PyMOL commands that place a pseudoatom at each C-alpha (Angstrom):
pseudoatom trace, name=CA, resn=MET, resi=1, chain=A, elem=C, hetatm=0, pos=[42.893, 15.821, 23.779]
pseudoatom trace, name=CA, resn=LYS, resi=2, chain=A, elem=C, hetatm=0, pos=[44.396, 15.388, 20.333]
pseudoatom trace, name=CA, resn=GLU, resi=3, chain=A, elem=C, hetatm=0, pos=[45.357, 18.660, 18.654]
pseudoatom trace, name=CA, resn=ARG, resi=4, chain=A, elem=C, hetatm=0, pos=[43.805, 19.238, 15.247]
pseudoatom trace, name=CA, resn=PRO, resi=5, chain=A, elem=C, hetatm=0, pos=[46.368, 19.695, 12.419]
pseudoatom trace, name=CA, resn=MET, resi=6, chain=A, elem=C, hetatm=0, pos=[46.404, 23.117, 10.774]
pseudoatom trace, name=CA, resn=LEU, resi=7, chain=A, elem=C, hetatm=0, pos=[45.399, 23.143, 7.115]
pseudoatom trace, name=CA, resn=PHE, resi=8, chain=A, elem=C, hetatm=0, pos=[47.564, 26.140, 6.296]
pseudoatom trace, name=CA, resn=SER, resi=9, chain=A, elem=C, hetatm=0, pos=[50.588, 27.725, 7.905]
pseudoatom trace, name=CA, resn=ALA, resi=10, chain=A, elem=C, hetatm=0, pos=[50.061, 30.828, 10.039]
pseudoatom trace, name=CA, resn=ALA, resi=11, chain=A, elem=C, hetatm=0, pos=[52.456, 32.743, 7.761]
pseudoatom trace, name=CA, resn=MET, resi=12, chain=A, elem=C, hetatm=0, pos=[49.948, 32.651, 4.910]
pseudoatom trace, name=CA, resn=ASN, resi=13, chain=A, elem=C, hetatm=0, pos=[47.332, 35.316, 4.318]
pseudoatom trace, name=CA, resn=GLU, resi=14, chain=A, elem=C, hetatm=0, pos=[44.417, 35.090, 6.745]
pseudoatom trace, name=CA, resn=ALA, resi=15, chain=A, elem=C, hetatm=0, pos=[41.714, 35.523, 4.056]
pseudoatom trace, name=CA, resn=PHE, resi=16, chain=A, elem=C, hetatm=0, pos=[40.436, 32.381, 2.336]
pseudoatom trace, name=CA, resn=TYR, resi=17, chain=A, elem=C, hetatm=0, pos=[38.323, 31.453, -0.671]
pseudoatom trace, name=CA, resn=LEU, resi=18, chain=A, elem=C, hetatm=0, pos=[36.117, 28.402, -0.255]
pseudoatom trace, name=CA, resn=GLN, resi=19, chain=A, elem=C, hetatm=0, pos=[36.078, 25.892, -3.133]
pseudoatom trace, name=CA, resn=ASP, resi=20, chain=A, elem=C, hetatm=0, pos=[33.166, 23.564, -3.798]
pseudoatom trace, name=CA, resn=SER, resi=21, chain=A, elem=C, hetatm=0, pos=[35.287, 20.605, -4.880]
pseudoatom trace, name=CA, resn=ARG, resi=22, chain=A, elem=C, hetatm=0, pos=[32.348, 18.466, -6.009]
pseudoatom trace, name=CA, resn=SER, resi=23, chain=A, elem=C, hetatm=0, pos=[32.556, 19.806, -9.558]
pseudoatom trace, name=CA, resn=PHE, resi=24, chain=A, elem=C, hetatm=0, pos=[34.336, 22.120, -11.990]
pseudoatom trace, name=CA, resn=VAL, resi=25, chain=A, elem=C, hetatm=0, pos=[33.300, 24.283, -14.953]
pseudoatom trace, name=CA, resn=GLY, resi=26, chain=A, elem=C, hetatm=0, pos=[35.663, 23.250, -17.735]
pseudoatom trace, name=CA, resn=ASN, resi=27, chain=A, elem=C, hetatm=0, pos=[39.055, 23.690, -16.090]
pseudoatom trace, name=CA, resn=ASP, resi=28, chain=A, elem=C, hetatm=0, pos=[37.774, 26.376, -13.721]
pseudoatom trace, name=CA, resn=VAL, resi=29, chain=A, elem=C, hetatm=0, pos=[37.288, 25.948, -9.992]
pseudoatom trace, name=CA, resn=LEU, resi=30, chain=A, elem=C, hetatm=0, pos=[33.902, 26.682, -8.397]
pseudoatom trace, name=CA, resn=TRP, resi=31, chain=A, elem=C, hetatm=0, pos=[34.120, 29.104, -5.473]
pseudoatom trace, name=CA, resn=TRP, resi=32, chain=A, elem=C, hetatm=0, pos=[31.453, 30.071, -2.969]
pseudoatom trace, name=CA, resn=ALA, resi=33, chain=A, elem=C, hetatm=0, pos=[29.931, 33.336, -4.241]
pseudoatom trace, name=CA, resn=LYS, resi=34, chain=A, elem=C, hetatm=0, pos=[29.526, 36.515, -2.177]
pseudoatom trace, name=CA, resn=ASP, resi=35, chain=A, elem=C, hetatm=0, pos=[26.580, 36.709, 0.187]
pseudoatom trace, name=CA, resn=GLY, resi=36, chain=A, elem=C, hetatm=0, pos=[25.895, 32.980, -0.206]
pseudoatom trace, name=CA, resn=LYS, resi=37, chain=A, elem=C, hetatm=0, pos=[24.528, 33.494, -3.737]
pseudoatom trace, name=CA, resn=GLY, resi=38, chain=A, elem=C, hetatm=0, pos=[25.549, 30.121, -5.133]
pseudoatom trace, name=CA, resn=TYR, resi=39, chain=A, elem=C, hetatm=0, pos=[28.874, 29.424, -6.783]
pseudoatom trace, name=CA, resn=THR, resi=40, chain=A, elem=C, hetatm=0, pos=[31.090, 31.269, -9.240]
pseudoatom trace, name=CA, resn=THR, resi=41, chain=A, elem=C, hetatm=0, pos=[34.262, 30.786, -11.267]
pseudoatom trace, name=CA, resn=ASP, resi=42, chain=A, elem=C, hetatm=0, pos=[34.915, 34.556, -11.139]
pseudoatom trace, name=CA, resn=LEU, resi=43, chain=A, elem=C, hetatm=0, pos=[37.170, 35.416, -8.184]
pseudoatom trace, name=CA, resn=SER, resi=44, chain=A, elem=C, hetatm=0, pos=[35.861, 38.997, -8.129]
pseudoatom trace, name=CA, resn=LYS, resi=45, chain=A, elem=C, hetatm=0, pos=[32.458, 37.501, -7.238]
pseudoatom trace, name=CA, resn=ALA, resi=46, chain=A, elem=C, hetatm=0, pos=[33.801, 34.986, -4.710]
pseudoatom trace, name=CA, resn=GLU, resi=47, chain=A, elem=C, hetatm=0, pos=[33.403, 35.437, -0.962]
pseudoatom trace, name=CA, resn=LYS, resi=48, chain=A, elem=C, hetatm=0, pos=[36.501, 35.892, 1.194]
pseudoatom trace, name=CA, resn=TYR, resi=49, chain=A, elem=C, hetatm=0, pos=[36.358, 34.168, 4.564]
pseudoatom trace, name=CA, resn=ALA, resi=50, chain=A, elem=C, hetatm=0, pos=[38.277, 34.581, 7.782]
pseudoatom trace, name=CA, resn=LYS, resi=51, chain=A, elem=C, hetatm=0, pos=[40.460, 31.582, 8.623]
pseudoatom trace, name=CA, resn=ASP, resi=52, chain=A, elem=C, hetatm=0, pos=[38.290, 30.312, 11.492]
pseudoatom trace, name=CA, resn=GLU, resi=53, chain=A, elem=C, hetatm=0, pos=[35.095, 30.567, 9.431]
pseudoatom trace, name=CA, resn=ALA, resi=54, chain=A, elem=C, hetatm=0, pos=[36.656, 28.813, 6.422]
pseudoatom trace, name=CA, resn=LEU, resi=55, chain=A, elem=C, hetatm=0, pos=[37.908, 26.001, 8.653]
pseudoatom trace, name=CA, resn=ARG, resi=56, chain=A, elem=C, hetatm=0, pos=[34.506, 25.662, 10.360]
pseudoatom trace, name=CA, resn=MET, resi=57, chain=A, elem=C, hetatm=0, pos=[32.759, 25.413, 6.981]
pseudoatom trace, name=CA, resn=HIS, resi=58, chain=A, elem=C, hetatm=0, pos=[35.251, 22.787, 5.813]
pseudoatom trace, name=CA, resn=GLU, resi=59, chain=A, elem=C, hetatm=0, pos=[34.589, 20.752, 8.956]
pseudoatom trace, name=CA, resn=MET, resi=60, chain=A, elem=C, hetatm=0, pos=[30.843, 20.864, 8.256]
pseudoatom trace, name=CA, resn=ARG, resi=61, chain=A, elem=C, hetatm=0, pos=[31.275, 19.691, 4.648]
pseudoatom trace, name=CA, resn=HIS, resi=62, chain=A, elem=C, hetatm=0, pos=[34.613, 18.185, 3.642]
pseudoatom trace, name=CA, resn=SER, resi=63, chain=A, elem=C, hetatm=0, pos=[34.073, 18.974, -0.049]
pseudoatom trace, name=CA, resn=ASP, resi=64, chain=A, elem=C, hetatm=0, pos=[34.326, 22.710, 0.778]
pseudoatom trace, name=CA, resn=ILE, resi=65, chain=A, elem=C, hetatm=0, pos=[38.062, 23.355, 0.584]
pseudoatom trace, name=CA, resn=PRO, resi=66, chain=A, elem=C, hetatm=0, pos=[39.578, 26.562, 2.006]
pseudoatom trace, name=CA, resn=TRP, resi=67, chain=A, elem=C, hetatm=0, pos=[42.350, 28.153, -0.073]
pseudoatom trace, name=CA, resn=PRO, resi=68, chain=A, elem=C, hetatm=0, pos=[44.433, 31.154, 0.996]
pseudoatom trace, name=CA, resn=CYS, resi=69, chain=A, elem=C, hetatm=0, pos=[43.435, 34.133, -1.159]
pseudoatom trace, name=CA, resn=ALA, resi=70, chain=A, elem=C, hetatm=0, pos=[47.049, 35.121, -1.794]
pseudoatom trace, name=CA, resn=TYR, resi=71, chain=A, elem=C, hetatm=0, pos=[47.870, 31.638, -3.071]
pseudoatom trace, name=CA, resn=ILE, resi=72, chain=A, elem=C, hetatm=0, pos=[44.888, 31.557, -5.470]
pseudoatom trace, name=CA, resn=GLU, resi=73, chain=A, elem=C, hetatm=0, pos=[45.237, 35.163, -6.658]
pseudoatom trace, name=CA, resn=ALA, resi=74, chain=A, elem=C, hetatm=0, pos=[48.859, 34.463, -7.663]
pseudoatom trace, name=CA, resn=ARG, resi=75, chain=A, elem=C, hetatm=0, pos=[47.588, 31.673, -9.935]
pseudoatom trace, name=CA, resn=THR, resi=76, chain=A, elem=C, hetatm=0, pos=[44.693, 33.345, -11.729]
pseudoatom trace, name=CA, resn=ARG, resi=77, chain=A, elem=C, hetatm=0, pos=[44.513, 34.183, -15.406]
pseudoatom trace, name=CA, resn=PRO, resi=78, chain=A, elem=C, hetatm=0, pos=[42.163, 36.434, -17.324]
pseudoatom trace, name=CA, resn=ALA, resi=79, chain=A, elem=C, hetatm=0, pos=[39.338, 34.656, -19.077]
pseudoatom trace, name=CA, resn=VAL, resi=80, chain=A, elem=C, hetatm=0, pos=[36.481, 35.820, -21.292]
pseudoatom trace, name=CA, resn=ASP, resi=81, chain=A, elem=C, hetatm=0, pos=[33.070, 34.213, -20.981]
pseudoatom trace, name=CA, resn=MET, resi=82, chain=A, elem=C, hetatm=0, pos=[31.596, 33.944, -24.477]
pseudoatom trace, name=CA, resn=GLN, resi=83, chain=A, elem=C, hetatm=0, pos=[28.041, 34.491, -23.263]
pseudoatom trace, name=CA, resn=TYR, resi=84, chain=A, elem=C, hetatm=0, pos=[28.846, 38.115, -22.347]
pseudoatom trace, name=CA, resn=ILE, resi=85, chain=A, elem=C, hetatm=0, pos=[30.369, 39.271, -25.650]
pseudoatom trace, name=CA, resn=LYS, resi=86, chain=A, elem=C, hetatm=0, pos=[28.705, 40.254, -28.942]
pseudoatom trace, name=CA, resn=SER, resi=87, chain=A, elem=C, hetatm=0, pos=[30.812, 41.060, -32.008]
pseudoatom trace, name=CA, resn=THR, resi=88, chain=A, elem=C, hetatm=0, pos=[28.197, 43.371, -33.544]
pseudoatom trace, name=CA, resn=GLU, resi=89, chain=A, elem=C, hetatm=0, pos=[28.029, 45.393, -30.341]
pseudoatom trace, name=CA, resn=ALA, resi=90, chain=A, elem=C, hetatm=0, pos=[31.806, 45.503, -29.895]
pseudoatom trace, name=CA, resn=LEU, resi=91, chain=A, elem=C, hetatm=0, pos=[32.505, 46.598, -33.482]
pseudoatom trace, name=CA, resn=ALA, resi=92, chain=A, elem=C, hetatm=0, pos=[29.547, 49.038, -33.771]
pseudoatom trace, name=CA, resn=ASN, resi=93, chain=A, elem=C, hetatm=0, pos=[31.584, 52.275, -34.004]
pseudoatom trace, name=CA, resn=THR, resi=94, chain=A, elem=C, hetatm=0, pos=[34.889, 50.938, -35.281]
pseudoatom trace, name=CA, resn=GLY, resi=95, chain=A, elem=C, hetatm=0, pos=[34.178, 51.004, -39.013]
pseudoatom trace, name=CA, resn=MET, resi=96, chain=A, elem=C, hetatm=0, pos=[34.922, 47.290, -39.201]
pseudoatom trace, name=CA, resn=THR, resi=97, chain=A, elem=C, hetatm=0, pos=[32.581, 44.777, -40.783]
pseudoatom trace, name=CA, resn=LEU, resi=98, chain=A, elem=C, hetatm=0, pos=[33.051, 41.057, -40.375]
pseudoatom trace, name=CA, resn=LEU, resi=99, chain=A, elem=C, hetatm=0, pos=[33.011, 38.935, -43.506]
pseudoatom trace, name=CA, resn=LYS, resi=100, chain=A, elem=C, hetatm=0, pos=[30.457, 36.181, -43.733]
pseudoatom trace, name=CA, resn=ALA, resi=101, chain=A, elem=C, hetatm=0, pos=[31.914, 32.701, -43.902]
pseudoatom trace, name=CA, resn=PRO, resi=102, chain=A, elem=C, hetatm=0, pos=[31.355, 31.080, -47.289]
pseudoatom trace, name=CA, resn=ARG, resi=103, chain=A, elem=C, hetatm=0, pos=[28.638, 28.468, -47.341]
pseudoatom trace, name=CA, resn=ASP, resi=104, chain=A, elem=C, hetatm=0, pos=[29.742, 24.906, -47.711]
pseudoatom trace, name=CA, resn=VAL, resi=105, chain=A, elem=C, hetatm=0, pos=[28.767, 23.509, -51.088]
pseudoatom trace, name=CA, resn=PRO, resi=106, chain=A, elem=C, hetatm=0, pos=[27.078, 20.181, -50.498]
pseudoatom trace, name=CA, resn=GLU, resi=107, chain=A, elem=C, hetatm=0, pos=[28.579, 17.195, -52.222]
pseudoatom trace, name=CA, resn=ARG, resi=108, chain=A, elem=C, hetatm=0, pos=[26.606, 16.134, -55.301]
pseudoatom trace, name=CA, resn=TYR, resi=109, chain=A, elem=C, hetatm=0, pos=[25.987, 12.580, -56.363]
pseudoatom trace, name=CA, resn=ARG, resi=110, chain=A, elem=C, hetatm=0, pos=[25.576, 11.633, -60.052]
pseudoatom trace, name=CA, resn=CYS, resi=111, chain=A, elem=C, hetatm=0, pos=[24.603, 8.369, -61.603]
pseudoatom trace, name=CA, resn=ALA, resi=112, chain=A, elem=C, hetatm=0, pos=[27.604, 6.686, -63.243]
pseudoatom trace, name=CA, resn=GLY, resi=113, chain=A, elem=C, hetatm=0, pos=[25.396, 5.589, -66.154]
pseudoatom trace, name=CA, resn=CYS, resi=114, chain=A, elem=C, hetatm=0, pos=[23.297, 8.597, -67.211]
pseudoatom trace, name=CA, resn=GLY, resi=115, chain=A, elem=C, hetatm=0, pos=[24.714, 11.428, -65.094]
pseudoatom trace, name=CA, resn=VAL, resi=116, chain=A, elem=C, hetatm=0, pos=[21.439, 12.385, -63.421]
pseudoatom trace, name=CA, resn=PHE, resi=117, chain=A, elem=C, hetatm=0, pos=[21.754, 13.885, -59.923]
pseudoatom trace, name=CA, resn=MET, resi=118, chain=A, elem=C, hetatm=0, pos=[20.811, 11.516, -57.125]
pseudoatom trace, name=CA, resn=SER, resi=119, chain=A, elem=C, hetatm=0, pos=[20.167, 11.879, -53.427]
pseudoatom trace, name=CA, resn=LEU, resi=120, chain=A, elem=C, hetatm=0, pos=[22.765, 10.486, -51.058]
pseudoatom trace, name=CA, resn=ALA, resi=121, chain=A, elem=C, hetatm=0, pos=[20.360, 7.721, -50.024]
pseudoatom trace, name=CA, resn=SER, resi=122, chain=A, elem=C, hetatm=0, pos=[19.649, 6.737, -53.625]
pseudoatom trace, name=CA, resn=PHE, resi=123, chain=A, elem=C, hetatm=0, pos=[23.312, 6.867, -54.668]
pseudoatom trace, name=CA, resn=TYR, resi=124, chain=A, elem=C, hetatm=0, pos=[24.449, 4.491, -51.908]
pseudoatom trace, name=CA, resn=GLY, resi=125, chain=A, elem=C, hetatm=0, pos=[21.238, 2.574, -51.354]
pseudoatom trace, name=CA, resn=SER, resi=126, chain=A, elem=C, hetatm=0, pos=[19.778, 1.646, -54.728]
pseudoatom trace, name=CA, resn=SER, resi=127, chain=A, elem=C, hetatm=0, pos=[20.156, 1.705, -58.500]
pseudoatom trace, name=CA, resn=CYS, resi=128, chain=A, elem=C, hetatm=0, pos=[19.404, 4.818, -60.569]
pseudoatom trace, name=CA, resn=ALA, resi=129, chain=A, elem=C, hetatm=0, pos=[15.655, 5.227, -61.082]
pseudoatom trace, name=CA, resn=ARG, resi=130, chain=A, elem=C, hetatm=0, pos=[16.238, 6.613, -64.600]
pseudoatom trace, name=CA, resn=CYS, resi=131, chain=A, elem=C, hetatm=0, pos=[18.660, 4.100, -66.156]
pseudoatom trace, name=CA, resn=GLY, resi=132, chain=A, elem=C, hetatm=0, pos=[19.007, 1.332, -63.557]
pseudoatom trace, name=CA, resn=THR, resi=133, chain=A, elem=C, hetatm=0, pos=[22.812, 1.711, -63.139]
pseudoatom trace, name=CA, resn=ASP, resi=134, chain=A, elem=C, hetatm=0, pos=[24.206, 0.771, -59.737]
pseudoatom trace, name=CA, resn=SER, resi=135, chain=A, elem=C, hetatm=0, pos=[26.533, 3.662, -58.827]
pseudoatom trace, name=CA, resn=ARG, resi=136, chain=A, elem=C, hetatm=0, pos=[27.542, 2.323, -55.444]
pseudoatom trace, name=CA, resn=PRO, resi=137, chain=A, elem=C, hetatm=0, pos=[31.321, 2.275, -54.921]
for i in range(1, 137): cmd.bond("trace and resi %d" % i, "trace and resi %d" % (i + 1))
show_as sticks, trace
zoom trace
């Protein structure tokens, strides 16, 4: 009987995260979530599997990749998910007020003949309705 190759050396940590390698969220890896509740990019919400269970799951679906927890945890970085932060809530008792961004002033189009304001469509698409001048560049 042919011996199956080991995916990871025995010297590595025996706890494993299981990656769903079929897709990513931005640059983030999707991990199996705790209690089989879908997938997550947050390691604190990812399930940790024993080596034999992780290997069994990989054998059932090759796109589920086991990774040693120690290896992955050494390569994590903090990230902030924008859907969980609100500036008004965060700055509520700080005495700080954010400035409003100035509104963009829309570009205005004037007839080269009489100076009347024209819509963008009229300026580029037809002659001035008032004096008949073609202002198109």
